[in-house]
C-alpha positions in Angstrom: 11.7 -12.6 -22.9 11.8 -9.3 -21.2 15.0 -7.3 -21.6 13.9 -4.1 -19.3 11.7 -3.4 -16.6 11.1 0.2 -15.3 9.1 1.2 -11.9 8.6 4.3 -10.2 8.1 4.2 -6.4 6.9 7.5 -5.8 6.1 7.2 -2.1 8.8 9.9 -0.5 8.3 12.2 -3.8 4.3 12.1 -3.0 4.2 12.4 0.8 7.1 15.3 0.7 4.7 17.3 -1.5 2.0 16.8 0.5 4.0 18.2 3.7 2.4 21.1 4.7 3.2 20.9 8.7 5.1 19.0 10.7 2.9 16.1 11.5 3.4 15.4 7.8 7.0 14.1 8.9 5.7 10.6 10.1 4.1 10.1 7.5 7.0 10.5 4.9 9.1 8.1 7.4 6.4 5.7 6.9 6.1 6.1 2.8 10.1 5.6 2.8 9.8 2.8 5.3 7.3 1.1 2.8 9.7 2.3 -0.2 12.5 0.6 1.6 10.0 -2.8 2.2 9.0 -3.0 -1.3 12.5 -2.2 -2.7 13.5 -5.4 -0.4 10.8 -7.9 -1.8 12.3 -6.1 -5.8 15.6 -6.5 -5.6 16.3 -10.0 -4.6 13.9 -11.5 -7.2 15.1 -9.6 -9.9 18.9 -10.4 -9.2 17.6 -14.2 -8.8 16.2 -14.0 -12.0 19.6 -12.3 -14.0 18.2 -8.7 -14.0 20.5 -5.8 -13.0 18.9 -3.3 -11.1 19.3 0.4 -10.8 18.2 2.3 -8.5 18.0 6.0 -8.3 15.7 9.3 -8.1 15.2 12.0 -10.4 15.4 14.5 -7.7 15.2 15.2 -4.0 12.5 16.1 -1.9 11.4 14.0 1.3 15.5 14.6 2.8 14.8 18.4 3.6 11.2 18.9 4.6 11.8 22.3 6.3 13.0 25.5 5.0 15.7 26.7 7.6 15.1 30.4 6.7 11.5 30.4 7.2 10.7 27.7 9.6 7.8 26.1 7.3 7.3 23.2 5.5 9.4 22.8 2.1 7.0 20.5 -0.4 9.5 21.6 -3.4 11.9 19.7 -5.1 15.4 20.1 -4.0 18.4 20.3 -6.2 20.1 17.6 -3.6 22.4 14.8 -5.2 20.6 11.7 -5.5 22.3 8.5 -5.1 22.7 5.9 -8.5 22.9 2.3 -6.7 23.7 -0.6 -9.4 23.2 -4.1 -8.2 23.8 -7.6 -10.2 
């Protein structure tokens, strides 16, 4: 059988990079809601099959969409800590 499965949901990252103004804030929220809904589908099934599920990110992005110094959109990666969640 399959020992490991890896996936990358890039919703928040991709929309965060595309952010150029405040109008994109709602699109980023929508992307994160979609990500949450998809994890809500995947995680229970994986746990039911006996997998250990690990959820993390490689960097921040959507949590900091506004540069406080310039007042402009911040589409760059952040160095903020990201969660590492282990289930199962």
